[in-house]
C-alpha positions as CSV (number, residue, x, y, z in Angstrom):
1,M,0.0,0.1,0.0
2,S,1.4,3.4,-1.0
3,T,2.4,5.5,2.1
4,I,1.9,9.2,1.8
5,I,4.7,11.2,3.3
6,R,3.7,14.5,2.1
7,E,0.1,15.7,1.6
8,V,-1.0,18.2,-0.9
9,P,-0.8,21.7,0.9
10,T,-4.3,23.1,1.6
11,D,-3.5,26.3,-0.3
12,A,-2.0,24.6,-3.4
13,L,-4.7,25.6,-5.5
14,E,-4.3,29.2,-4.7
15,T,-0.4,29.4,-4.5
16,S,0.7,27.2,-7.6
17,R,0.6,27.9,-11.3
18,I,-1.1,24.4,-12.0
19,G,-3.9,25.7,-9.5
20,D,-4.3,28.9,-11.7
21,F,-4.3,26.8,-14.9
22,L,-7.1,24.6,-13.4
23,S,-9.1,27.6,-12.5
24,W,-8.6,29.0,-16.1
25,V,-9.7,25.6,-17.6
26,N,-12.8,25.7,-15.4
27,Q,-13.7,29.1,-16.5
28,K,-13.0,28.3,-20.2
29,F,-14.7,25.0,-20.5
30,G,-17.3,25.3,-17.8
31,F,-15.8,22.6,-15.5
32,T,-15.9,22.3,-11.8
33,F,-12.3,20.7,-11.3
34,S,-11.1,20.9,-7.8
35,S,-8.4,18.1,-7.7
36,W,-5.5,16.6,-9.5
37,D,-7.3,13.5,-10.6
38,E,-10.0,15.4,-12.4
39,L,-7.5,17.5,-14.3
40,Y,-5.2,14.6,-15.2
41,T,-8.2,12.4,-16.3
42,W,-9.3,15.3,-18.7
43,S,-5.7,15.6,-20.0
44,I,-5.5,12.1,-21.3
45,T,-9.1,11.7,-22.7
46,D,-10.0,15.1,-24.2
47,I,-6.4,15.4,-25.3
48,E,-7.1,17.9,-28.2
49,D,-8.8,20.3,-25.7
50,F,-6.0,19.8,-23.1
51,W,-3.1,20.8,-25.5
52,E,-5.0,23.5,-27.1
53,A,-5.6,24.9,-23.5
54,V,-1.9,24.6,-22.8
55,W,-1.2,26.6,-26.0
56,E,-3.6,29.3,-25.1
57,Y,-2.8,29.5,-21.4
58,F,0.9,30.1,-22.0
59,G,0.3,32.3,-25.0
60,V,2.3,30.5,-27.6
61,Q,3.5,32.8,-30.4
62,S,2.5,31.6,-33.8
63,H,3.3,33.2,-37.1
64,S,0.6,31.4,-38.8
65,P,-2.6,29.8,-37.3
66,Y,-3.1,26.1,-36.9
67,T,-5.9,24.5,-38.8
68,S,-6.4,21.5,-36.3
69,V,-4.9,20.6,-32.9
70,L,-4.5,17.0,-33.8
71,E,-5.3,15.4,-37.3
72,E,-5.8,11.9,-36.0
73,R,-5.1,10.0,-32.7
74,V,-2.5,7.7,-34.2
75,M,1.1,6.7,-33.2
76,P,3.7,7.2,-34.5
77,H,3.6,10.4,-36.4
78,A,0.6,12.1,-34.9
79,Q,0.3,15.5,-36.7
80,W,-0.2,18.3,-34.0
81,F,-1.2,21.9,-34.8
82,A,-1.1,21.4,-38.6
83,G,-0.7,24.8,-40.4
84,A,1.0,26.5,-37.5
85,T,4.6,28.0,-37.8
86,L,6.6,29.2,-35.0
87,N,10.1,29.1,-33.5
88,Y,11.1,27.6,-30.1
89,A,13.8,30.2,-29.5
90,E,11.4,33.2,-29.7
91,R,10.2,33.1,-26.1
92,S,13.6,32.3,-24.5
93,F,14.6,35.9,-23.7
94,G,12.0,36.9,-21.1
95,T,9.4,39.7,-21.3
96,P,10.4,43.2,-21.9
97,D,10.3,44.0,-18.2
98,Q,12.7,41.1,-17.6
99,A,15.5,42.6,-19.5
100,V,17.8,43.4,-16.7
101,D,16.8,40.1,-14.8
102,V,19.5,37.5,-14.6
103,A,18.8,34.6,-17.2
104,V,21.8,32.5,-16.7
105,T,24.3,32.0,-13.9
106,A,27.4,30.1,-15.2
107,V,29.4,28.2,-12.6
108,S,32.6,26.6,-13.9
109,Q,35.8,25.1,-12.5
110,T,37.7,26.3,-15.6
111,R,37.1,30.0,-15.3
112,E,35.5,32.6,-13.1
113,C,31.7,32.4,-12.6
114,F,29.4,35.0,-14.3
115,T,26.0,35.9,-15.1
116,L,23.8,36.9,-18.3
117,T,20.7,39.0,-18.2
118,F,17.9,38.2,-20.6
119,A,19.0,41.4,-22.5
120,E,22.6,40.3,-22.7
121,L,21.6,36.6,-23.8
122,R,19.6,38.1,-26.5
123,T,22.5,40.1,-27.7
124,E,24.8,37.2,-27.7
125,V,22.3,35.0,-29.6
126,A,21.8,37.6,-32.3
127,R,25.7,38.0,-32.7
128,V,26.2,34.3,-33.0
129,R,23.3,33.9,-35.2
130,A,24.7,36.5,-37.6
131,G,28.0,34.6,-37.4
132,L,26.3,31.4,-38.5
133,V,24.5,33.3,-41.4
134,D,28.1,34.3,-42.4
135,L,29.2,30.7,-42.4
136,G,26.4,29.8,-44.7
137,V,24.1,28.1,-42.1
138,T,20.5,27.9,-43.3
139,K,17.3,26.1,-42.2
140,G,17.8,22.2,-41.9
141,D,21.6,22.3,-41.6
142,R,23.1,20.5,-38.5
143,V,25.1,22.4,-36.1
144,V,26.9,20.5,-33.3
145,G,28.7,21.2,-30.0
146,Y,31.4,19.5,-28.4
147,L,30.8,21.8,-25.3
148,P,30.5,22.0,-21.6
149,N,27.3,23.1,-19.8
150,Q,28.1,26.7,-20.1
151,P,26.3,29.7,-21.7
152,E,28.2,29.4,-25.1
153,A,26.5,26.1,-25.6
154,L,23.1,27.7,-25.0
155,V,23.8,30.5,-27.1
156,A,25.0,28.3,-30.0
157,F,21.8,26.2,-29.6
158,L,19.4,29.2,-29.6
159,A,21.2,30.8,-32.5
160,S,20.9,27.6,-34.6
161,A,17.1,27.4,-33.7
162,T,16.4,30.9,-34.8
163,L,17.6,29.9,-38.2
164,G,15.7,26.6,-38.4
165,A,19.0,24.7,-38.2
166,I,19.1,21.5,-36.1
167,W,21.2,21.4,-33.0
168,A,22.9,18.3,-31.5
169,S,25.6,18.2,-28.6
170,C,28.1,16.0,-26.8
171,A,30.0,16.6,-23.6
172,P,33.6,17.3,-23.9
173,E,34.2,14.3,-21.5
174,F,33.3,12.0,-24.2
175,G,36.1,10.3,-26.0
176,T,36.4,10.4,-29.7
177,Q,34.6,7.2,-30.4
178,S,31.4,8.3,-28.6
179,V,31.5,11.7,-30.4
180,I,32.1,10.2,-33.8
181,D,29.4,7.6,-33.4
182,R,26.9,10.3,-32.6
183,F,27.9,13.3,-34.8
184,S,28.6,11.3,-37.9
185,Q,25.2,10.2,-38.2
186,V,23.9,13.7,-38.6
187,E,26.5,15.0,-40.9
188,P,27.1,18.5,-39.5
189,T,28.5,21.4,-41.3
190,V,29.6,23.5,-38.2
191,L,31.1,22.3,-34.9
192,F,31.4,24.4,-31.7
193,A,34.1,23.0,-29.5
194,I,36.5,23.8,-26.6
195,P,40.3,22.7,-26.6
196,G,40.3,21.7,-23.1
197,Y,38.8,22.2,-19.5
198,M,39.3,21.6,-15.9
199,Y,37.6,18.8,-14.0
200,G,38.0,19.8,-10.4
201,N,41.7,20.5,-10.1
202,K,42.6,18.2,-13.0
203,T,43.6,19.6,-16.5
204,V,42.0,17.9,-19.4
205,D,43.4,18.6,-22.9
206,R,41.0,17.9,-25.7
207,S,43.0,19.0,-28.8
208,A,44.0,15.4,-29.8
209,E,40.4,14.2,-29.5
210,L,39.3,17.2,-31.5
211,T,41.6,16.4,-34.3
212,E,40.3,12.9,-34.5
213,V,36.7,14.1,-34.5
214,L,37.4,16.5,-37.3
215,A,39.1,13.8,-39.3
216,A,36.1,11.5,-39.0
217,L,33.5,14.2,-40.1
218,P,33.9,15.0,-43.8
219,T,30.9,17.2,-43.9
220,L,32.3,19.7,-41.6
221,T,33.0,23.0,-43.2
222,H,33.7,25.2,-40.1
223,L,35.0,24.7,-36.6
224,V,34.0,27.4,-34.1
225,S,36.8,27.4,-31.4
226,L,36.0,28.7,-27.9
227,D,38.7,29.9,-25.7
228,Y,37.7,28.4,-22.2
229,G,39.6,29.7,-19.4
230,D,43.3,29.3,-20.1
231,F,42.6,26.7,-23.0
232,T,43.0,28.1,-26.4
233,L,43.5,26.4,-29.8
234,D,47.3,26.6,-30.6
235,D,48.5,28.0,-33.9
236,D,50.0,24.8,-35.1
237,T,46.6,22.9,-34.6
238,R,44.7,25.8,-36.2
239,E,46.9,25.6,-39.2
240,Q,46.5,21.8,-39.4
241,F,42.8,22.1,-39.4
242,T,42.7,25.1,-41.9
243,T,45.1,23.2,-44.3
244,G,43.4,19.8,-43.8
245,T,46.8,18.4,-43.0
246,G,46.0,14.7,-41.9
247,L,42.3,15.2,-42.1
248,D,41.6,14.5,-45.8
249,H,39.6,17.8,-45.9
250,A,40.2,21.3,-44.7
251,V,38.0,22.9,-42.0
252,D,37.9,26.7,-41.7
253,V,38.7,27.8,-38.0
254,V,36.6,30.7,-36.7
255,D,36.9,32.2,-33.2
256,Y,33.6,32.2,-31.1
257,A,34.4,35.7,-30.0
258,G,34.6,37.0,-33.5
259,L,31.3,35.6,-34.8
260,G,28.9,38.1,-36.2
261,T,31.3,41.0,-35.7
262,A,31.7,41.6,-39.4
263,S,27.7,41.8,-39.9
264,A,25.9,45.0,-39.4
265,G,29.0,46.8,-38.0
266,G,29.2,44.3,-35.1
267,S,25.6,44.3,-34.1
268,A,22.6,42.4,-35.4
269,E,18.8,42.2,-34.9
270,L,17.5,39.0,-33.6
271,E,15.2,37.4,-36.2
272,F,13.4,34.1,-36.0
273,E,12.6,31.8,-39.0
274,A,9.1,30.7,-38.8
275,V,9.0,26.8,-39.1
276,P,6.2,24.2,-39.0
277,F,5.2,22.8,-35.7
278,D,7.1,19.6,-36.4
279,H,10.2,21.1,-37.9
280,P,13.3,19.5,-36.3
281,L,14.8,21.6,-33.2
282,F,17.5,19.2,-32.0
283,I,18.6,15.7,-32.0
284,L,19.1,13.7,-28.9
285,F,21.1,10.5,-28.7
286,S,20.2,7.3,-27.0
287,S,22.8,5.6,-24.9
288,G,23.8,3.1,-27.7
289,T,22.8,-0.2,-26.0
290,T,22.2,-2.4,-29.0
291,G,24.3,-0.5,-31.7
292,K,25.1,3.1,-32.5
293,P,23.2,5.5,-30.6
294,K,19.8,6.3,-32.0
295,A,19.6,9.8,-33.3
296,I,16.2,11.0,-32.1
297,V,14.7,14.1,-33.8
298,H,12.6,16.5,-31.6
299,S,10.5,19.3,-32.9
300,H,10.2,23.0,-32.3
301,G,6.6,22.8,-31.5
302,G,6.6,19.6,-29.6
303,I,9.5,20.5,-27.3
304,L,8.1,24.1,-26.8
305,L,4.6,22.9,-25.8
306,E,5.8,20.1,-23.5
307,T,8.3,22.4,-21.8
308,L,5.7,25.0,-21.1
309,K,3.3,22.3,-19.7
310,N,6.1,20.5,-17.7
311,H,8.1,23.4,-16.3
312,G,4.9,25.6,-15.7
313,L,2.5,23.1,-14.3
314,H,4.7,20.4,-12.7
315,F,7.9,22.4,-11.9
316,D,6.0,25.6,-11.0
317,L,8.7,27.7,-12.7
318,G,8.1,31.3,-13.7
319,P,9.7,34.8,-13.5
320,G,11.7,34.9,-10.3
321,S,12.4,31.3,-10.2
322,Q,16.0,29.8,-10.3
323,F,16.2,26.4,-11.8
324,C,19.4,24.5,-10.9
325,W,20.0,21.0,-12.0
326,F,23.5,19.5,-12.7
327,S,23.8,18.1,-16.2
328,T,26.2,17.7,-19.0
329,T,25.3,18.6,-22.7
330,A,24.9,14.9,-23.5
331,W,21.9,14.4,-21.3
332,M,18.3,15.4,-22.0
333,M,18.3,17.2,-18.7
334,W,20.5,19.8,-20.3
335,N,17.6,20.6,-22.9
336,T,15.4,20.5,-20.0
337,L,17.3,22.9,-18.0
338,V,17.7,25.5,-20.8
339,G,13.9,25.2,-21.2
340,G,13.5,27.0,-18.0
341,L,14.0,30.2,-20.0
342,L,10.8,29.7,-21.8
343,L,8.9,30.3,-18.6
344,G,11.1,33.4,-17.6
345,S,12.9,31.5,-15.1
346,G,16.6,32.0,-14.4
347,I,18.7,28.8,-14.9
348,V,22.0,27.7,-13.4
349,M,24.6,26.1,-15.7
350,I,27.3,24.1,-14.0
351,D,30.5,22.6,-15.5
352,G,33.0,20.6,-13.7
353,N,33.2,17.9,-11.1
354,P,30.1,17.9,-9.0
355,N,32.1,16.5,-6.1
356,Y,34.8,19.0,-6.0
357,P,36.2,20.4,-3.7
358,D,34.0,18.0,-1.8
359,P,30.6,16.2,-2.2
360,K,28.7,19.2,-0.9
361,E,29.4,21.3,-4.0
362,L,26.0,21.0,-5.6
363,W,24.3,22.0,-2.5
364,R,26.7,24.9,-2.1
365,I,25.9,26.0,-5.6
366,A,22.1,25.9,-4.9
367,A,22.5,27.9,-1.8
368,N,24.8,30.6,-3.5
369,T,22.3,30.9,-6.5
370,K,19.1,30.9,-4.4
371,A,17.8,27.9,-6.4
372,T,14.0,27.4,-6.1
373,L,13.9,24.2,-7.9
374,M,17.1,22.1,-7.1
375,G,17.8,18.9,-9.0
376,V,20.1,16.1,-7.6
377,A,21.0,12.6,-8.7
378,P,19.4,9.7,-6.5
379,G,22.9,8.6,-6.0
380,A,24.1,11.9,-4.6
381,I,21.0,11.8,-2.2
382,M,21.9,8.3,-0.8
383,S,25.5,9.2,-0.5
384,A,24.7,12.4,1.4
385,R,22.3,10.3,3.7
386,K,24.9,7.5,4.3
387,A,27.5,10.3,5.2
388,G,25.3,11.8,7.7
389,F,25.2,15.0,5.8
390,N,22.6,17.7,6.8
391,P,22.6,20.2,3.8
392,T,19.9,22.4,5.2
393,Q,22.0,22.9,8.5
394,E,25.2,23.8,6.6
395,F,23.7,25.9,3.8
396,D,20.8,28.5,3.3
397,L,18.6,26.4,1.1
398,S,15.4,28.3,2.2
399,A,14.8,29.4,-1.5
400,V,14.2,25.7,-2.5
401,A,10.5,25.1,-3.1
402,Q,10.8,22.0,-5.1
403,F,13.4,19.2,-4.9
404,G,13.9,17.0,-8.1
405,A,15.5,13.6,-8.6
406,A,15.8,11.7,-11.8
407,G,18.2,9.4,-13.8
408,A,17.9,6.3,-11.5
409,P,15.4,4.9,-8.9
410,L,15.4,6.5,-5.6
411,P,14.9,4.1,-2.7
412,A,12.3,4.9,0.1
413,E,15.1,5.9,2.5
414,G,16.1,8.7,0.0
415,Y,12.6,10.0,0.0
416,E,12.4,10.1,3.7
417,W,15.8,11.7,4.0
418,V,14.8,14.6,1.7
419,M,11.6,15.0,3.5
420,D,13.5,15.2,6.9
421,Q,15.9,17.6,5.5
422,F,13.4,20.0,3.8
423,G,10.2,19.4,5.6
424,Q,6.7,19.5,4.2
425,S,7.1,22.9,2.6
426,V,9.2,21.4,-0.2
427,L,7.8,19.3,-3.0
428,L,10.0,16.2,-3.6
429,N,9.4,15.6,-7.3
430,V,11.0,12.1,-8.4
431,G,10.5,11.5,-12.1
432,C,11.0,9.1,-14.9
433,G,11.1,10.0,-18.6
434,G,14.0,10.4,-20.9
435,T,15.7,11.2,-24.2
436,D,12.8,9.7,-26.1
437,V,10.2,12.3,-25.0
438,C,12.7,14.8,-23.5
439,T,10.4,15.2,-20.4
440,G,9.1,13.3,-17.5
441,I,6.4,10.8,-18.2
442,L,6.1,10.0,-14.4
443,Q,6.5,12.8,-11.7
444,A,4.8,14.9,-9.1
445,S,3.0,18.3,-9.2
446,P,2.0,20.8,-6.6
447,L,-1.3,19.1,-6.6
448,T,-0.1,15.5,-6.0
449,P,0.9,13.8,-2.9
450,V,4.4,12.4,-2.4
451,Y,4.6,8.6,-1.6
452,S,7.4,7.0,0.1
453,G,9.6,5.1,-2.4
454,E,7.2,5.8,-5.2
455,M,6.7,8.4,-8.0
456,S,3.5,10.5,-7.7
457,G,1.8,9.3,-11.0
458,A,1.8,10.1,-14.6
459,S,2.5,13.6,-16.0
460,L,-0.2,15.7,-17.4
461,G,-1.1,14.6,-21.0
462,F,0.7,11.3,-20.7
463,A,-1.8,8.4,-20.7
464,A,0.8,6.2,-19.1
465,T,0.3,2.7,-17.5
466,A,1.7,-0.9,-17.5
467,F,1.0,-3.6,-19.8
468,D,1.6,-7.3,-19.4
469,T,3.0,-9.4,-22.3
470,S,-0.5,-9.7,-23.9
471,G,-1.2,-5.9,-23.9
472,N,-3.4,-6.0,-20.8
473,E,-3.3,-3.2,-18.2
474,V,-1.9,-4.3,-14.9
475,I,-2.2,-2.7,-11.4
476,D,0.0,-3.6,-8.5
477,D,2.1,-5.7,-10.7
478,L,5.2,-5.1,-12.9
479,G,4.6,-4.5,-16.5
480,E,6.0,-2.6,-19.5
481,L,5.6,1.1,-19.2
482,V,3.5,2.3,-22.0
483,I,1.8,5.4,-23.3
484,T,-1.7,4.8,-24.9
485,Q,-2.3,8.3,-26.5
486,P,0.0,10.6,-28.5
487,T,1.8,13.5,-27.0
488,P,3.4,16.4,-28.8
489,S,7.0,15.7,-27.6
490,M,7.1,12.2,-29.1
491,P,9.9,12.2,-31.7
492,V,9.4,13.3,-35.3
493,T,11.6,10.5,-36.5
494,F,15.1,8.9,-36.1
495,W,17.7,10.8,-38.1
496,G,19.1,8.9,-41.3
497,T,18.2,6.3,-43.7
498,D,15.0,4.2,-42.7
499,G,14.4,6.6,-39.8
500,D,10.7,6.2,-39.7
501,A,11.0,2.5,-39.7
502,R,13.7,2.3,-37.0
503,Y,11.5,4.8,-34.9
504,A,8.5,2.4,-35.3
505,A,10.5,-0.6,-34.4
506,A,12.1,1.1,-31.4
507,Y,8.7,1.8,-29.6
508,F,5.9,0.2,-31.3
509,D,7.2,-3.3,-32.1
510,K,5.4,-5.0,-29.1
511,Y,2.2,-3.2,-28.9
512,P,1.2,-1.8,-32.2
513,G,-0.1,1.7,-31.9
514,I,1.0,1.9,-28.3
515,W,4.3,3.5,-27.2
516,R,6.5,0.9,-25.2
517,H,9.1,3.0,-23.3
518,G,11.3,0.2,-22.2
519,D,11.0,0.5,-18.5
520,W,9.6,-2.0,-16.0
521,A,6.8,-0.2,-13.9
522,K,4.3,-0.9,-11.3
523,F,1.3,1.4,-11.0
524,T,-0.1,0.8,-7.5
525,S,-3.6,0.9,-6.5
526,G,-2.7,3.5,-3.8
527,G,-1.7,6.0,-6.5
528,G,2.1,5.7,-6.8
529,V,4.4,4.3,-9.5
530,V,7.5,2.3,-9.0
531,V,10.0,1.9,-11.9
532,T,12.4,-0.9,-11.2
533,G,14.8,-0.4,-14.2
534,R,15.2,-0.5,-17.9
535,S,13.9,-3.5,-19.8
536,D,17.0,-3.3,-22.1
537,A,20.6,-3.5,-21.0
538,T,21.3,0.2,-20.4
539,L,23.9,0.7,-17.7
540,N,23.2,3.5,-15.1
541,R,26.3,4.3,-13.2
542,G,25.8,7.1,-10.5
543,G,22.8,8.5,-12.3
544,V,24.5,8.6,-15.6
545,R,23.4,6.2,-18.4
546,L,26.1,4.4,-20.2
547,G,25.4,2.3,-23.4
548,T,27.0,-1.1,-23.8
549,A,27.6,-0.6,-27.4
550,D,30.0,2.2,-26.6
551,F,32.1,-0.1,-24.7
552,Y,32.1,-2.5,-27.6
553,S,32.9,0.0,-30.3
554,V,36.2,0.6,-28.4
555,L,37.0,-2.9,-27.5
556,D,36.4,-4.0,-31.2
557,T,39.5,-1.9,-32.0
558,L,41.8,-3.9,-29.7
559,A,43.7,-6.7,-31.4
560,E,43.8,-8.7,-28.4
561,V,40.1,-8.7,-27.7
562,A,37.8,-11.2,-29.6
563,D,34.6,-10.1,-27.8
564,A,33.3,-8.7,-24.5
565,L,30.2,-8.2,-22.4
566,V,29.7,-5.6,-19.7
567,I,27.3,-5.4,-16.8
568,H,26.7,-2.9,-14.0
569,L,25.8,-4.1,-10.5
570,E,23.9,-1.2,-8.7
571,D,24.8,-0.1,-5.2
572,P,21.6,-0.2,-3.1
573,D,23.0,2.7,-1.2
574,G,23.0,4.9,-4.2
575,G,26.7,4.8,-5.1
576,M,28.5,4.1,-8.3
577,G,28.0,0.4,-8.2
578,E,30.3,-2.0,-9.8
579,L,31.1,-2.2,-13.6
580,V,32.2,-5.7,-14.4
581,L,33.8,-6.3,-17.9
582,F,34.1,-9.9,-19.3
583,V,36.6,-10.2,-22.0
584,Q,37.2,-13.0,-24.4
585,C,40.8,-12.9,-25.8
586,E,41.7,-13.8,-29.4
587,P,43.1,-17.3,-29.8
588,G,46.8,-17.4,-28.8
589,V,46.6,-14.2,-26.7
590,S,47.0,-14.7,-22.9
591,F,45.1,-12.5,-20.4
592,T,47.5,-10.5,-18.3
593,S,47.3,-7.7,-15.9
594,E,49.0,-5.4,-18.4
595,L,46.2,-6.2,-20.9
596,S,43.6,-5.5,-18.2
597,D,45.2,-2.2,-17.4
598,R,45.3,-1.3,-21.1
599,I,41.6,-2.1,-21.6
600,S,40.7,0.1,-18.6
601,R,42.8,2.8,-20.0
602,E,41.4,2.7,-23.5
603,L,37.8,2.8,-22.1
604,K,38.6,5.7,-19.8
605,T,40.4,7.9,-22.3
606,R,38.3,7.2,-25.3
607,L,34.9,7.1,-23.6
608,S,34.9,8.6,-20.1
609,P,36.2,7.8,-16.7
610,R,32.9,6.4,-15.8
611,H,33.5,3.8,-18.5
612,A,36.4,2.3,-16.7
613,P,35.5,-1.1,-15.3
614,D,36.0,-2.0,-11.7
615,E,37.0,-5.6,-12.6
616,V,38.0,-7.1,-15.9
617,V,37.4,-10.8,-16.0
618,P,38.8,-13.2,-18.6
619,V,36.2,-15.7,-20.1
620,T,36.4,-18.2,-23.1
621,R,32.9,-17.5,-24.3
622,I,30.6,-14.6,-24.8
623,P,26.9,-15.8,-24.4
624,L,24.8,-15.0,-27.6
625,G,21.2,-15.5,-28.3
626,R,20.0,-17.1,-31.5
627,T,19.9,-13.7,-33.2
628,G,23.4,-12.8,-32.1
629,K,22.5,-10.4,-29.3
630,K,24.8,-10.4,-26.3
631,L,23.0,-11.6,-23.1
632,E,24.0,-8.8,-20.8
633,V,20.7,-8.9,-18.6
634,P,20.8,-12.8,-18.1
635,V,24.5,-12.5,-17.0
636,K,23.8,-9.8,-14.7
637,R,21.1,-11.8,-13.2
638,I,23.3,-14.7,-12.8
639,V,26.0,-12.7,-11.0
640,Q,23.3,-11.3,-8.7
641,G,22.3,-14.9,-7.8
642,A,19.8,-16.3,-10.3
643,T,20.2,-19.7,-11.8
644,A,21.1,-20.0,-15.5
645,D,18.0,-21.8,-16.4
646,S,15.8,-19.1,-14.9
647,V,17.3,-16.3,-17.1
648,A,17.7,-18.0,-20.3
649,S,16.9,-21.4,-21.9
650,A,19.5,-23.5,-23.5
651,G,17.8,-23.5,-26.6
652,A,17.9,-19.8,-26.9
653,L,21.7,-19.8,-26.8
654,Q,23.9,-20.1,-29.9
655,D,26.2,-22.2,-27.5
656,P,24.3,-23.9,-24.6
657,R,27.6,-24.0,-22.5
658,S,28.3,-20.3,-22.9
659,L,26.7,-19.4,-19.4
660,D,28.6,-22.0,-17.5
661,E,31.7,-19.9,-16.5
662,Y,29.5,-17.0,-15.5
663,V,27.7,-19.3,-13.0
664,E,31.2,-20.2,-11.7
665,Y,32.2,-16.6,-11.4
666,A,29.1,-15.9,-9.6
667,Q,29.7,-18.8,-7.1
668,L,33.2,-17.6,-6.5
669,R,32.0,-14.1,-6.0
670,K,29.6,-15.2,-3.4
671,A,32.1,-17.3,-1.6
672,K,34.3,-14.3,-1.2
673,V,31.6,-12.2,0.1
674,N,30.7,-14.8,2.6
675,A,34.4,-15.6,3.6
C-alpha cells in the first residue's frame, strides 16, 4: 500500500501555477475541477482540448494559425497543430520588463563564474546567429557542439534554432569514439568546440580528440573554437585544421568571440525563422545499448509545448524562479534545463566535477544561487544520507520550493531523508522519462501527494500505464511502461536512412499503436508508481546512463580482444555500483594484468572515466542469443544470484555452454563475500 509522506498543501490551488491553470480551464470550459485526478483524467481523454488549453494559457506565439489541434489520434507520427508556424527560441529571452533580470548563472571550475541578463543573452544570440549566417548556415543544416554546460552552448543552440538549423551536442568528457558515433550520423557542417577544460583540479586537454573528431566528419566546413579559461587552440593545430593536414579535408577555423562582428557593424537584430510545428529543433542520442546511439529528432513545437506544460505546471517555474540541475550537454536534462528560460525562469549552468572540492558542492551552488528548484541525482542523495550530511543545516537552502531527482530509482530511504531535511514545505518531485520524449512521463506536481519510495503518478497529458506481455493493463504488478495516447513531444523520427521504420521498431514493435518505453513499472492501487529499471541493457552508473555499445565499439578496435560483455551491479545505497567487464581474448593471446590495465585505460580515455571497469574478468565465451545479441541482462542476473536456467533457456543460446563460466564466477564471488 502506498504510504503518503507529504500531503497536498491546503493552499496549493491558490499558490501554484497549476492551480491557476485549473481555474482557467474551469472558466474556459465550464468545468468544476477541484483536484489533480480530475485535471489529469481530462488531460488524457480530451487530449485535443487539453493541449489547445496549454497553447492558449501560455500564449504560444504563432506566425501562422493552426488548422487543427490533432489530425488523428495515431502513433507514431501524430500530426499536431497542422498549419502553425513558430520558433522555439522566440520566447527564450523573457518579457520586456525582464531585460535586466538574470537569465543565466554560469558556474565553472575552468574560469570565473558570471551571469547573463535576458537582454545580454539576446544580444549574444543575435551576434552568433549573424555569425552562423556568415558561415552559410540555413534552415535544416546541422550544427553540433562538443561543449560544456555553459552559456556558449546555450547561445549556439538558440542561435541555430532561430535559423531553423538543427542542434546536437556531446559533452567534452566524451572520447572520440562516443562523439564520432553520434555526430557522424547527422553530417554536421559546423562544430562548436573547446580545446580543453578543468575537472576539479585536473587539467583535461581535448586537442588530440578534437583532431580525431574533425578527421572523421567529412561534412564539416567550419570549426568554431571557444577559448575556455586558459585553454585556447594553438596556432599549429589551427593551421593543421585550416590546411586539412591529416584530415583529408580542410576545416575553416573561426573564433567564437569573433562570430557576427563583421555583420551590421558588429551588431545584429535577432530574427526568427518561422518553421512548421514539427520542424526538427534538436537531435538527442540514446545511450547506444544495441548498436550506434539512436539519433532521436525532436521538434520546435513539440518541445516548446511540452516544456511550457512541464516546467509551468509540474515544476512551477516562472519569473523569479531559479532552476538549478546539474547536467552535461549529452543528457536530455540539459535540454530540460535550458527550457526554463521559456517560462521566464533563471537557470544555473554548472560545468566541472560535482564532487569538487567536496561532495557538498552542488548543495553549495544551490545555496549561492538561491535555487527555487534544485535537482540532484538519486545516488548523490543516498551518498549524502549515508555520510550523515545535513545540507539544510550547513547551507541556506530556504529558497528551495521543489526538489527534483531523476536518472535512476530513488529508494524509500532517500525520499524520507529529503523530507526530513526540507520538511513539508518543499515538494519532492521524483521523475522518470528520458531522451525519447525529452520530459518526465512520471512525476509529481504541486497538486499531487508524495509517496515513500514511489513516484506520484503520470504527468499531465501522458496516458501512461503498465501492460503485461499480452497488452493488458496491470495494476499492483510489474509490466512494461506504455503510453496509450499521442503527446506532442514524441519524436518526429530517427535521423538517417529508414528513420521512420527504425523509430516505429524502437517503440511500437511489441504493442502496435502503443508506445512501449522500455522500463519496467508498477502502478499501485494506492496512487504511486515504481520503476524498477530498464527493460533493455542500459547501464546506469551514478545516475549517468552508459550504453554497452559504446564499450564494444572501443574494444572491437583492440587486437587482443575477440569479444566482450559488460554489466553494472547497482549499489543499493545509491553509489556508483560496480562495473564488471568480461573479456574473451583472441586465440593465442593470454590475459594478463597489463592487458587488463590497457583495456581500462582505453575505455577511460576514449569514452569517459565512468566507463572504466572495476573488474576485468577473462572468459572463453561470450553468451549470444540465436539472433546474435549479447545476453547482458541474463549474465547480470546470474551474477546477482539467479540460476542460469531461470534467465535463459539453453535452446535460446547459440552455445548452450556459454553461461557455465558466468555461473562459476558468480559462485566464486559469493564465496568471497561470505568468507
